PDB file with SEQRES, HELIX, SHEET and CRYST1 records, atoms N, CA, C and O in Angstrom:
SEQRES   1 A   84  MET ASN THR PRO VAL ILE LEU ALA LEU GLY PRO LEU GLY          
SEQRES   2 A   84  THR PRO GLU MET ILE ILE ILE ALA VAL LEU VAL LEU VAL          
SEQRES   3 A   84  LEU PHE GLY ALA LYS LYS LEU PRO THR PHE ALA ARG SER          
SEQRES   4 A   84  LEU GLY ARG SER MET GLY GLU PHE LYS ARG ALA LYS ASP          
SEQRES   5 A   84  GLU PHE GLU SER GLU LEU HIS ARG SER ILE GLU GLU THR          
SEQRES   6 A   84  GLU LYS PRO ALA ILE LYS ALA PRO GLU GLU LYS ARG GLN          
SEQRES   7 A   84  PRO VAL SER HIS ASP ALA                                      
HELIX    1 AA1 THR A   14  GLU A   66  1                                  53    
CRYST1    1.000    1.000    1.000  90.00  90.00  90.00 P 1           1          
ATOM      1  N   MET A   1     120.328  51.886 101.056  1.00  0.00           N  
ATOM      2  CA  MET A   1     120.250  53.283 101.486  1.00  0.00           C  
ATOM      3  C   MET A   1     118.921  53.876 100.993  1.00  0.00           C  
ATOM      4  O   MET A   1     118.578  53.734  99.819  1.00  0.00           O  
ATOM      5  N   ASN A   2     118.196  54.520 101.859  1.00  0.00           N  
ATOM      6  CA  ASN A   2     116.922  55.121 101.511  1.00  0.00           C  
ATOM      7  C   ASN A   2     117.152  56.550 100.993  1.00  0.00           C  
ATOM      8  O   ASN A   2     117.772  57.386 101.650  1.00  0.00           O  
ATOM      9  N   THR A   3     116.618  56.789  99.772  1.00  0.00           N  
ATOM     10  CA  THR A   3     116.643  58.119  99.237  1.00  0.00           C  
ATOM     11  C   THR A   3     115.332  58.752  99.337  1.00  0.00           C  
ATOM     12  O   THR A   3     114.323  58.101  99.065  1.00  0.00           O  
ATOM     13  N   PRO A   4     115.268  60.028  99.723  1.00  0.00           N  
ATOM     14  CA  PRO A   4     114.028  60.711  99.798  1.00  0.00           C  
ATOM     15  C   PRO A   4     113.333  60.899  98.441  1.00  0.00           C  
ATOM     16  O   PRO A   4     113.963  61.256  97.446  1.00  0.00           O  
ATOM     17  N   VAL A   5     112.041  60.651  98.432  1.00  0.00           N  
ATOM     18  CA  VAL A   5     111.254  60.877  97.199  1.00  0.00           C  
ATOM     19  C   VAL A   5     110.733  62.309  97.134  1.00  0.00           C  
ATOM     20  O   VAL A   5     110.047  62.794  98.034  1.00  0.00           O  
ATOM     21  N   ILE A   6     111.081  62.944  96.058  1.00  0.00           N  
ATOM     22  CA  ILE A   6     110.647  64.376  95.888  1.00  0.00           C  
ATOM     23  C   ILE A   6     109.569  64.383  94.823  1.00  0.00           C  
ATOM     24  O   ILE A   6     109.746  63.886  93.711  1.00  0.00           O  
ATOM     25  N   LEU A   7     108.422  64.979  95.217  1.00  0.00           N  
ATOM     26  CA  LEU A   7     107.326  65.067  94.248  1.00  0.00           C  
ATOM     27  C   LEU A   7     107.397  66.385  93.522  1.00  0.00           C  
ATOM     28  O   LEU A   7     107.447  67.450  94.137  1.00  0.00           O  
ATOM     29  N   ALA A   8     107.402  66.307  92.223  1.00  0.00           N  
ATOM     30  CA  ALA A   8     107.402  67.565  91.442  1.00  0.00           C  
ATOM     31  C   ALA A   8     106.010  67.942  91.141  1.00  0.00           C  
ATOM     32  O   ALA A   8     105.267  67.179  90.524  1.00  0.00           O  
ATOM     33  N   LEU A   9     105.612  69.191  91.595  1.00  0.00           N  
ATOM     34  CA  LEU A   9     104.280  69.710  91.332  1.00  0.00           C  
ATOM     35  C   LEU A   9     104.390  70.678  90.186  1.00  0.00           C  
ATOM     36  O   LEU A   9     105.070  71.702  90.253  1.00  0.00           O  
ATOM     37  N   GLY A  10     103.724  70.328  89.177  1.00  0.00           N  
ATOM     38  CA  GLY A  10     103.637  71.140  87.977  1.00  0.00           C  
ATOM     39  C   GLY A  10     102.340  71.894  87.893  1.00  0.00           C  
ATOM     40  O   GLY A  10     101.576  71.893  88.858  1.00  0.00           O  
ATOM     41  N   PRO A  11     102.064  72.519  86.817  1.00  0.00           N  
ATOM     42  CA  PRO A  11     100.791  73.203  86.599  1.00  0.00           C  
ATOM     43  C   PRO A  11      99.605  72.219  86.691  1.00  0.00           C  
ATOM     44  O   PRO A  11      99.702  71.078  86.237  1.00  0.00           O  
ATOM     45  N   LEU A  12      98.479  72.679  87.289  1.00  0.00           N  
ATOM     46  CA  LEU A  12      97.278  71.844  87.414  1.00  0.00           C  
ATOM     47  C   LEU A  12      96.556  71.769  86.078  1.00  0.00           C  
ATOM     48  O   LEU A  12      96.299  72.799  85.454  1.00  0.00           O  
ATOM     49  N   GLY A  13      96.240  70.607  85.650  1.00  0.00           N  
ATOM     50  CA  GLY A  13      95.442  70.423  84.464  1.00  0.00           C  
ATOM     51  C   GLY A  13      93.973  70.226  84.669  1.00  0.00           C  
ATOM     52  O   GLY A  13      93.556  70.379  85.817  1.00  0.00           O  
ATOM     53  N   THR A  14      93.139  69.912  83.730  1.00  0.00           N  
ATOM     54  CA  THR A  14      91.776  69.793  83.854  1.00  0.00           C  
ATOM     55  C   THR A  14      91.372  68.612  84.782  1.00  0.00           C  
ATOM     56  O   THR A  14      90.510  68.770  85.647  1.00  0.00           O  
ATOM     57  N   PRO A  15      91.998  67.443  84.591  1.00  0.00           N  
ATOM     58  CA  PRO A  15      91.638  66.343  85.571  1.00  0.00           C  
ATOM     59  C   PRO A  15      91.859  66.650  87.015  1.00  0.00           C  
ATOM     60  O   PRO A  15      91.053  66.313  87.882  1.00  0.00           O  
ATOM     61  N   GLU A  16      92.970  67.299  87.257  1.00  0.00           N  
ATOM     62  CA  GLU A  16      93.301  67.682  88.684  1.00  0.00           C  
ATOM     63  C   GLU A  16      92.332  68.674  89.214  1.00  0.00           C  
ATOM     64  O   GLU A  16      91.976  68.601  90.390  1.00  0.00           O  
ATOM     65  N   MET A  17      91.871  69.625  88.394  1.00  0.00           N  
ATOM     66  CA  MET A  17      90.921  70.664  88.808  1.00  0.00           C  
ATOM     67  C   MET A  17      89.557  70.037  89.085  1.00  0.00           C  
ATOM     68  O   MET A  17      88.840  70.466  89.990  1.00  0.00           O  
ATOM     69  N   ILE A  18      89.200  69.008  88.292  1.00  0.00           N  
ATOM     70  CA  ILE A  18      87.900  68.376  88.517  1.00  0.00           C  
ATOM     71  C   ILE A  18      87.947  67.587  89.825  1.00  0.00           C  
ATOM     72  O   ILE A  18      86.981  67.618  90.587  1.00  0.00           O  
ATOM     73  N   ILE A  19      89.012  66.903  90.095  1.00  0.00           N  
ATOM     74  CA  ILE A  19      89.186  66.145  91.325  1.00  0.00           C  
ATOM     75  C   ILE A  19      89.082  67.077  92.491  1.00  0.00           C  
ATOM     76  O   ILE A  19      88.390  66.780  93.465  1.00  0.00           O  
ATOM     77  N   ILE A  20      89.801  68.280  92.411  1.00  0.00           N  
ATOM     78  CA  ILE A  20      89.774  69.227  93.525  1.00  0.00           C  
ATOM     79  C   ILE A  20      88.345  69.691  93.750  1.00  0.00           C  
ATOM     80  O   ILE A  20      87.881  69.703  94.890  1.00  0.00           O  
ATOM     81  N   ALA A  21      87.643  70.069  92.706  1.00  0.00           N  
ATOM     82  CA  ALA A  21      86.306  70.533  92.777  1.00  0.00           C  
ATOM     83  C   ALA A  21      85.359  69.504  93.397  1.00  0.00           C  
ATOM     84  O   ALA A  21      84.483  69.865  94.182  1.00  0.00           O  
ATOM     85  N   VAL A  22      85.528  68.228  93.050  1.00  0.00           N  
ATOM     86  CA  VAL A  22      84.658  67.246  93.685  1.00  0.00           C  
ATOM     87  C   VAL A  22      84.991  67.095  95.092  1.00  0.00           C  
ATOM     88  O   VAL A  22      84.075  66.929  95.898  1.00  0.00           O  
ATOM     89  N   LEU A  23      86.259  67.136  95.495  1.00  0.00           N  
ATOM     90  CA  LEU A  23      86.679  67.030  96.947  1.00  0.00           C  
ATOM     91  C   LEU A  23      86.139  68.167  97.745  1.00  0.00           C  
ATOM     92  O   LEU A  23      85.648  67.970  98.856  1.00  0.00           O  
ATOM     93  N   VAL A  24      86.217  69.374  97.200  1.00  0.00           N  
ATOM     94  CA  VAL A  24      85.668  70.504  97.884  1.00  0.00           C  
ATOM     95  C   VAL A  24      84.188  70.346  98.081  1.00  0.00           C  
ATOM     96  O   VAL A  24      83.682  70.539  99.186  1.00  0.00           O  
ATOM     97  N   LEU A  25      83.478  69.996  97.018  1.00  0.00           N  
ATOM     98  CA  LEU A  25      82.013  69.790  97.119  1.00  0.00           C  
ATOM     99  C   LEU A  25      81.670  68.699  98.157  1.00  0.00           C  
ATOM    100  O   LEU A  25      80.700  68.856  98.898  1.00  0.00           O  
ATOM    101  N   VAL A  26      82.430  67.617  98.225  1.00  0.00           N  
ATOM    102  CA  VAL A  26      82.148  66.606  99.238  1.00  0.00           C  
ATOM    103  C   VAL A  26      82.509  67.048 100.634  1.00  0.00           C  
ATOM    104  O   VAL A  26      81.762  66.754 101.567  1.00  0.00           O  
ATOM    105  N   LEU A  27      83.613  67.738 100.826  1.00  0.00           N  
ATOM    106  CA  LEU A  27      84.111  68.203 102.155  1.00  0.00           C  
ATOM    107  C   LEU A  27      83.103  69.302 102.747  1.00  0.00           C  
ATOM    108  O   LEU A  27      82.664  69.218 103.894  1.00  0.00           O  
ATOM    109  N   PHE A  28      82.783  70.316 101.883  1.00  0.00           N  
ATOM    110  CA  PHE A  28      82.041  71.421 102.419  1.00  0.00           C  
ATOM    111  C   PHE A  28      80.546  71.336 102.122  1.00  0.00           C  
ATOM    112  O   PHE A  28      79.771  72.001 102.809  1.00  0.00           O  
ATOM    113  N   GLY A  29      80.109  70.575 101.159  1.00  0.00           N  
ATOM    114  CA  GLY A  29      78.741  70.516 100.893  1.00  0.00           C  
ATOM    115  C   GLY A  29      78.225  71.576 100.026  1.00  0.00           C  
ATOM    116  O   GLY A  29      78.873  72.618  99.921  1.00  0.00           O  
ATOM    117  N   ALA A  30      77.094  71.412  99.378  1.00  0.00           N  
ATOM    118  CA  ALA A  30      76.554  72.384  98.474  1.00  0.00           C  
ATOM    119  C   ALA A  30      76.148  73.699  99.057  1.00  0.00           C  
ATOM    120  O   ALA A  30      76.204  74.733  98.393  1.00  0.00           O  
ATOM    121  N   LYS A  31      75.719  73.661 100.359  1.00  0.00           N  
ATOM    122  CA  LYS A  31      75.207  74.893 101.003  1.00  0.00           C  
ATOM    123  C   LYS A  31      76.383  75.759 101.409  1.00  0.00           C  
ATOM    124  O   LYS A  31      76.232  76.980 101.457  1.00  0.00           O  
ATOM    125  N   LYS A  32      77.594  75.173 101.716  1.00  0.00           N  
ATOM    126  CA  LYS A  32      78.700  75.995 102.173  1.00  0.00           C  
ATOM    127  C   LYS A  32      79.593  76.430 100.973  1.00  0.00           C  
ATOM    128  O   LYS A  32      80.490  77.256 101.140  1.00  0.00           O  
ATOM    129  N   LEU A  33      79.354  75.903  99.843  1.00  0.00           N  
ATOM    130  CA  LEU A  33      80.163  76.189  98.631  1.00  0.00           C  
ATOM    131  C   LEU A  33      80.198  77.705  98.307  1.00  0.00           C  
ATOM    132  O   LEU A  33      81.271  78.284  98.137  1.00  0.00           O  
ATOM    133  N   PRO A  34      78.992  78.339  98.225  1.00  0.00           N  
ATOM    134  CA  PRO A  34      79.070  79.837  97.904  1.00  0.00           C  
ATOM    135  C   PRO A  34      79.845  80.676  98.982  1.00  0.00           C  
ATOM    136  O   PRO A  34      80.523  81.647  98.647  1.00  0.00           O  
ATOM    137  N   THR A  35      79.730  80.287 100.231  1.00  0.00           N  
ATOM    138  CA  THR A  35      80.459  80.952 101.265  1.00  0.00           C  
ATOM    139  C   THR A  35      81.938  80.742 101.134  1.00  0.00           C  
ATOM    140  O   THR A  35      82.737  81.658 101.330  1.00  0.00           O  
ATOM    141  N   PHE A  36      82.301  79.497 100.794  1.00  0.00           N  
ATOM    142  CA  PHE A  36      83.683  79.165 100.613  1.00  0.00           C  
ATOM    143  C   PHE A  36      84.242  79.904  99.412  1.00  0.00           C  
ATOM    144  O   PHE A  36      85.358  80.418  99.497  1.00  0.00           O  
ATOM    145  N   ALA A  37      83.539  79.985  98.315  1.00  0.00           N  
ATOM    146  CA  ALA A  37      84.054  80.690  97.095  1.00  0.00           C  
ATOM    147  C   ALA A  37      84.107  82.161  97.386  1.00  0.00           C  
ATOM    148  O   ALA A  37      85.014  82.822  96.879  1.00  0.00           O  
ATOM    149  N   ARG A  38      83.210  82.731  98.161  1.00  0.00           N  
ATOM    150  CA  ARG A  38      83.241  84.212  98.450  1.00  0.00           C  
ATOM    151  C   ARG A  38      84.484  84.458  99.304  1.00  0.00           C  
ATOM    152  O   ARG A  38      85.245  85.375  98.996  1.00  0.00           O  
ATOM    153  N   SER A  39      84.722  83.687 100.356  1.00  0.00           N  
ATOM    154  CA  SER A  39      85.919  83.951 101.138  1.00  0.00           C  
ATOM    155  C   SER A  39      87.238  83.652 100.372  1.00  0.00           C  
ATOM    156  O   SER A  39      88.271  84.274 100.623  1.00  0.00           O  
ATOM    157  N   LEU A  40      87.169  82.729  99.481  1.00  0.00           N  
ATOM    158  CA  LEU A  40      88.403  82.526  98.668  1.00  0.00           C  
ATOM    159  C   LEU A  40      88.645  83.737  97.772  1.00  0.00           C  
ATOM    160  O   LEU A  40      89.787  84.174  97.634  1.00  0.00           O  
ATOM    161  N   GLY A  41      87.622  84.275  97.175  1.00  0.00           N  
ATOM    162  CA  GLY A  41      87.728  85.473  96.345  1.00  0.00           C  
ATOM    163  C   GLY A  41      88.248  86.604  97.065  1.00  0.00           C  
ATOM    164  O   GLY A  41      89.133  87.302  96.570  1.00  0.00           O  
ATOM    165  N   ARG A  42      87.724  86.849  98.284  1.00  0.00           N  
ATOM    166  CA  ARG A  42      88.183  87.917  99.088  1.00  0.00           C  
ATOM    167  C   ARG A  42      89.663  87.777  99.443  1.00  0.00           C  
ATOM    168  O   ARG A  42      90.444  88.721  99.323  1.00  0.00           O  
ATOM    169  N   SER A  43      90.008  86.617  99.868  1.00  0.00           N  
ATOM    170  CA  SER A  43      91.449  86.377 100.183  1.00  0.00           C  
ATOM    171  C   SER A  43      92.361  86.583  98.988  1.00  0.00           C  
ATOM    172  O   SER A  43      93.433  87.174  99.122  1.00  0.00           O  
ATOM    173  N   MET A  44      91.970  86.124  97.868  1.00  0.00           N  
ATOM    174  CA  MET A  44      92.728  86.290  96.651  1.00  0.00           C  
ATOM    175  C   MET A  44      92.857  87.798  96.329  1.00  0.00           C  
ATOM    176  O   MET A  44      93.947  88.243  95.969  1.00  0.00           O  
ATOM    177  N   GLY A  45      91.791  88.581  96.447  1.00  0.00           N  
ATOM    178  CA  GLY A  45      91.855  90.037  96.282  1.00  0.00           C  
ATOM    179  C   GLY A  45      92.759  90.704  97.260  1.00  0.00           C  
ATOM    180  O   GLY A  45      93.507  91.600  96.872  1.00  0.00           O  
ATOM    181  N   GLU A  46      92.737  90.329  98.487  1.00  0.00           N  
ATOM    182  CA  GLU A  46      93.605  90.878  99.548  1.00  0.00           C  
ATOM    183  C   GLU A  46      95.069  90.575  99.146  1.00  0.00           C  
ATOM    184  O   GLU A  46      95.933  91.450  99.206  1.00  0.00           O  
ATOM    185  N   PHE A  47      95.313  89.371  98.754  1.00  0.00           N  
ATOM    186  CA  PHE A  47      96.632  88.927  98.422  1.00  0.00           C  
ATOM    187  C   PHE A  47      97.169  89.812  97.156  1.00  0.00           C  
ATOM    188  O   PHE A  47      98.328  90.224  97.119  1.00  0.00           O  
ATOM    189  N   LYS A  48      96.280  90.045  96.194  1.00  0.00           N  
ATOM    190  CA  LYS A  48      96.617  90.825  95.061  1.00  0.00           C  
ATOM    191  C   LYS A  48      97.013  92.204  95.457  1.00  0.00           C  
ATOM    192  O   LYS A  48      98.036  92.734  95.025  1.00  0.00           O  
ATOM    193  N   ARG A  49      96.163  92.796  96.309  1.00  0.00           N  
ATOM    194  CA  ARG A  49      96.369  94.179  96.767  1.00  0.00           C  
ATOM    195  C   ARG A  49      97.795  94.263  97.558  1.00  0.00           C  
ATOM    196  O   ARG A  49      98.558  95.211  97.371  1.00  0.00           O  
ATOM    197  N   ALA A  50      98.062  93.305  98.367  1.00  0.00           N  
ATOM    198  CA  ALA A  50      99.280  93.347  99.080  1.00  0.00           C  
ATOM    199  C   ALA A  50     100.467  93.160  98.142  1.00  0.00           C  
ATOM    200  O   ALA A  50     101.509  93.779  98.361  1.00  0.00           O  
ATOM    201  N   LYS A  51     100.356  92.356  97.138  1.00  0.00           N  
ATOM    202  CA  LYS A  51     101.401  92.169  96.164  1.00  0.00           C  
ATOM    203  C   LYS A  51     101.648  93.408  95.395  1.00  0.00           C  
ATOM    204  O   LYS A  51     102.802  93.801  95.221  1.00  0.00           O  
ATOM    205  N   ASP A  52     100.590  94.065  94.909  1.00  0.00           N  
ATOM    206  CA  ASP A  52     100.690  95.299  94.223  1.00  0.00           C  
ATOM    207  C   ASP A  52     101.295  96.404  95.046  1.00  0.00           C  
ATOM    208  O   ASP A  52     102.082  97.187  94.514  1.00  0.00           O  
ATOM    209  N   GLU A  53     100.977  96.506  96.284  1.00  0.00           N  
ATOM    210  CA  GLU A  53     101.475  97.465  97.215  1.00  0.00           C  
ATOM    211  C   GLU A  53     102.972  97.195  97.407  1.00  0.00           C  
ATOM    212  O   GLU A  53     103.768  98.133  97.388  1.00  0.00           O  
ATOM    213  N   PHE A  54     103.349  95.992  97.583  1.00  0.00           N  
ATOM    214  CA  PHE A  54     104.781  95.602  97.785  1.00  0.00           C  
ATOM    215  C   PHE A  54     105.585  95.921  96.534  1.00  0.00           C  
ATOM    216  O   PHE A  54     106.711  96.404  96.650  1.00  0.00           O  
ATOM    217  N   GLU A  55     105.050  95.671  95.340  1.00  0.00           N  
ATOM    218  CA  GLU A  55     105.746  95.973  94.125  1.00  0.00           C  
ATOM    219  C   GLU A  55     105.978  97.405  93.955  1.00  0.00           C  
ATOM    220  O   GLU A  55     107.080  97.818  93.593  1.00  0.00           O  
ATOM    221  N   SER A  56     104.912  98.247  94.217  1.00  0.00           N  
ATOM    222  CA  SER A  56     104.967  99.704  94.047  1.00  0.00           C  
ATOM    223  C   SER A  56     106.020 100.249  95.031  1.00  0.00           C  
ATOM    224  O   SER A  56     106.798 101.133  94.672  1.00  0.00           O  
ATOM    225  N   GLU A  57     106.046  99.739  96.234  1.00  0.00           N  
ATOM    226  CA  GLU A  57     107.031 100.286  97.294  1.00  0.00           C  
ATOM    227  C   GLU A  57     108.413  99.815  96.840  1.00  0.00           C  
ATOM    228  O   GLU A  57     109.370 100.564  97.038  1.00  0.00           O  
ATOM    229  N   LEU A  58     108.586  98.654  96.258  1.00  0.00           N  
ATOM    230  CA  LEU A  58     109.892  98.218  95.764  1.00  0.00           C  
ATOM    231  C   LEU A  58     110.366  99.082  94.619  1.00  0.00           C  
ATOM    232  O   LEU A  58     111.535  99.464  94.598  1.00  0.00           O  
ATOM    233  N   HIS A  59     109.494  99.413  93.647  1.00  0.00           N  
ATOM    234  CA  HIS A  59     109.832 100.228  92.554  1.00  0.00           C  
ATOM    235  C   HIS A  59     110.205 101.640  93.031  1.00  0.00           C  
ATOM    236  O   HIS A  59     111.151 102.256  92.540  1.00  0.00           O  
ATOM    237  N   ARG A  60     109.408 102.135  94.024  1.00  0.00           N  
ATOM    238  CA  ARG A  60     109.617 103.514  94.512  1.00  0.00           C  
ATOM    239  C   ARG A  60     111.054 103.587  95.204  1.00  0.00           C  
ATOM    240  O   ARG A  60     111.795 104.548  94.996  1.00  0.00           O  
ATOM    241  N   SER A  61     111.398 102.570  96.001  1.00  0.00           N  
ATOM    242  CA  SER A  61     112.724 102.573  96.641  1.00  0.00           C  
ATOM    243  C   SER A  61     113.824 102.453  95.659  1.00  0.00           C  
ATOM    244  O   SER A  61     114.897 103.031  95.830  1.00  0.00           O  
ATOM    245  N   ILE A  62     113.565 101.695  94.613  1.00  0.00           N  
ATOM    246  CA  ILE A  62     114.671 101.564  93.574  1.00  0.00           C  
ATOM    247  C   ILE A  62     114.873 102.889  92.848  1.00  0.00           C  
ATOM    248  O   ILE A  62     116.002 103.320  92.613  1.00  0.00           O  
ATOM    249  N   GLU A  63     113.760 103.524  92.499  1.00  0.00           N  
ATOM    250  CA  GLU A  63     113.927 104.844  91.918  1.00  0.00           C  
ATOM    251  C   GLU A  63     114.574 105.900  92.787  1.00  0.00           C  
ATOM    252  O   GLU A  63     115.303 106.756  92.286  1.00  0.00           O  
ATOM    253  N   GLU A  64     114.333 105.852  94.003  1.00  0.00           N  
ATOM    254  CA  GLU A  64     114.944 106.789  95.008  1.00  0.00           C  
ATOM    255  C   GLU A  64     116.438 106.557  95.115  1.00  0.00           C  
ATOM    256  O   GLU A  64     117.208 107.512  95.214  1.00  0.00           O  
ATOM    257  N   THR A  65     116.860 105.290  95.098  1.00  0.00           N  
ATOM    258  CA  THR A  65     118.298 105.038  95.200  1.00  0.00           C  
ATOM    259  C   THR A  65     119.046 105.252  93.947  1.00  0.00           C  
ATOM    260  O   THR A  65     120.266 105.407  93.979  1.00  0.00           O  
ATOM    261  N   GLU A  66     118.321 105.270  92.751  1.00  0.00           N  
ATOM    262  CA  GLU A  66     118.979 105.458  91.447  1.00  0.00           C  
ATOM    263  C   GLU A  66     119.058 106.979  91.182  1.00  0.00           C  
ATOM    264  O   GLU A  66     119.920 107.365  90.393  1.00  0.00           O  
ATOM    265  N   LYS A  67     118.258 107.856  91.754  1.00  0.00           N  
ATOM    266  CA  LYS A  67     118.323 109.257  91.529  1.00  0.00           C  
ATOM    267  C   LYS A  67     119.583 109.836  92.075  1.00  0.00           C  
ATOM    268  O   LYS A  67     119.961 109.532  93.207  1.00  0.00           O  
ATOM    269  N   PRO A  68     120.270 110.682  91.291  1.00  0.00           N  
ATOM    270  CA  PRO A  68     121.475 111.319  91.797  1.00  0.00           C  
ATOM    271  C   PRO A  68     121.122 112.354  92.875  1.00  0.00           C  
ATOM    272  O   PRO A  68     120.077 113.002  92.804  1.00  0.00           O  
ATOM    273  N   ALA A  69     121.973 112.494  93.836  1.00  0.00           N  
ATOM    274  CA  ALA A  69     121.706 113.471  94.904  1.00  0.00           C  
ATOM    275  C   ALA A  69     121.944 114.827  94.326  1.00  0.00           C  
ATOM    276  O   ALA A  69     122.973 115.086  93.701  1.00  0.00           O  
ATOM    277  N   ILE A  70     120.965 115.714  94.543  1.00  0.00           N  
ATOM    278  CA  ILE A  70     121.079 117.103  94.035  1.00  0.00           C  
ATOM    279  C   ILE A  70     121.725 117.956  95.122  1.00  0.00           C  
ATOM    280  O   ILE A  70     121.202 118.089  96.228  1.00  0.00           O  
ATOM    281  N   LYS A  71     122.873 118.528  94.779  1.00  0.00           N  
ATOM    282  CA  LYS A  71     123.599 119.379  95.736  1.00  0.00           C  
ATOM    283  C   LYS A  71     123.052 120.806  95.716  1.00  0.00           C  
ATOM    284  O   LYS A  71     122.660 121.338  94.678  1.00  0.00           O  
ATOM    285  N   ALA A  72     123.046 121.380  96.870  1.00  0.00           N  
ATOM    286  CA  ALA A  72     122.607 122.830  96.908  1.00  0.00           C  
ATOM    287  C   ALA A  72     123.711 123.678  96.240  1.00  0.00           C  
ATOM    288  O   ALA A  72     124.896 123.400  96.422  1.00  0.00           O  
ATOM    289  N   PRO A  73     123.331 124.682  95.490  1.00  0.00           N  
ATOM    290  CA  PRO A  73     124.338 125.522  94.794  1.00  0.00           C  
ATOM    291  C   PRO A  73     125.126 126.288  95.834  1.00  0.00           C  
ATOM    292  O   PRO A  73     124.571 126.732  96.839  1.00  0.00           O  
ATOM    293  N   GLU A  74     126.439 126.446  95.591  1.00  0.00           N  
ATOM    294  CA  GLU A  74     127.247 127.194  96.549  1.00  0.00           C  
ATOM    295  C   GLU A  74     126.978 128.640  96.430  1.00  0.00           C  
ATOM    296  O   GLU A  74     126.706 129.143  95.340  1.00  0.00           O  
ATOM    297  N   GLU A  75     127.048 129.330  97.535  1.00  0.00           N  
ATOM    298  CA  GLU A  75     126.861 130.772  97.462  1.00  0.00           C  
ATOM    299  C   GLU A  75     128.143 131.484  97.008  1.00  0.00           C  
ATOM    300  O   GLU A  75     129.248 131.198  97.468  1.00  0.00           O  
ATOM    301  N   LYS A  76     127.940 132.391  96.117  1.00  0.00           N  
ATOM    302  CA  LYS A  76     129.118 133.213  95.677  1.00  0.00           C  
ATOM    303  C   LYS A  76     129.023 134.543  96.451  1.00  0.00           C  
ATOM    304  O   LYS A  76     128.085 135.317  96.260  1.00  0.00           O  
ATOM    305  N   ARG A  77     129.977 134.781  97.294  1.00  0.00           N  
ATOM    306  CA  ARG A  77     129.937 135.963  98.072  1.00  0.00           C  
ATOM    307  C   ARG A  77     130.812 137.052  97.484  1.00  0.00           C  
ATOM    308  O   ARG A  77     131.943 136.805  97.066  1.00  0.00           O  
ATOM    309  N   GLN A  78     130.320 138.153  97.460  1.00  0.00           N  
ATOM    310  CA  GLN A  78     131.036 139.349  96.948  1.00  0.00           C  
ATOM    311  C   GLN A  78     131.820 139.955  98.084  1.00  0.00           C  
ATOM    312  O   GLN A  78     131.327 140.025  99.209  1.00  0.00           O  
ATOM    313  N   PRO A  79     133.052 140.401  97.805  1.00  0.00           N  
ATOM    314  CA  PRO A  79     133.776 141.095  98.891  1.00  0.00           C  
ATOM    315  C   PRO A  79     133.101 142.373  99.312  1.00  0.00           C  
ATOM    316  O   PRO A  79     132.596 143.112  98.467  1.00  0.00           O  
ATOM    317  N   VAL A  80     133.079 142.643 100.564  1.00  0.00           N  
ATOM    318  CA  VAL A  80     132.483 143.860 101.072  1.00  0.00           C  
ATOM    319  C   VAL A  80     133.482 144.964 101.193  1.00  0.00           C  
ATOM    320  O   VAL A  80     134.495 144.816 101.876  1.00  0.00           O  
ATOM    321  N   SER A  81     133.225 146.048 100.558  1.00  0.00           N  
ATOM    322  CA  SER A  81     134.195 147.188 100.639  1.00  0.00           C  
ATOM    323  C   SER A  81     133.924 148.044 101.825  1.00  0.00           C  
ATOM    324  O   SER A  81     132.760 148.311 102.123  1.00  0.00           O  
ATOM    325  N   HIS A  82     134.890 148.472 102.492  1.00  0.00           N  
ATOM    326  CA  HIS A  82     134.752 149.285 103.693  1.00  0.00           C  
ATOM    327  C   HIS A  82     135.171 150.752 103.421  1.00  0.00           C  
ATOM    328  O   HIS A  82     136.013 151.301 104.131  1.00  0.00           O  
ATOM    329  N   ASP A  83     134.594 151.351 102.420  1.00  0.00           N  
ATOM    330  CA  ASP A  83     135.003 152.680 101.977  1.00  0.00           C  
ATOM    331  C   ASP A  83     134.178 153.783 102.681  1.00  0.00           C  
ATOM    332  O   ASP A  83     134.194 154.912 102.193  1.00  0.00           O  
ATOM    333  N   ALA A  84     133.521 153.551 103.700  1.00  0.00           N  
ATOM    334  CA  ALA A  84     132.643 154.578 104.340  1.00  0.00           C  
ATOM    335  C   ALA A  84     133.366 155.491 105.179  1.00  0.00           C  
ATOM    336  O   ALA A  84     132.769 156.390 105.771  1.00  0.00           O  
TER     337      ALA A  84                                                      
END                                                                             
């Protein structure tokens, strides 16, 4: 019986980062590397902004649901006398 092999991906260490850097350098070349890094930085910044916006919206909605509903005060009407 064939069992599927599951690869566990843990945190990247120094050797893995060096291998990735060399592969990126070989694939893109030295001239394209600054452009690649710039676009990577922009996309990471955009992802961070979207994440922060999502978290703030989530916290805002949680606060709105936890606030008790404030009821309008009931009017107290005085009886009108017809003594005229």
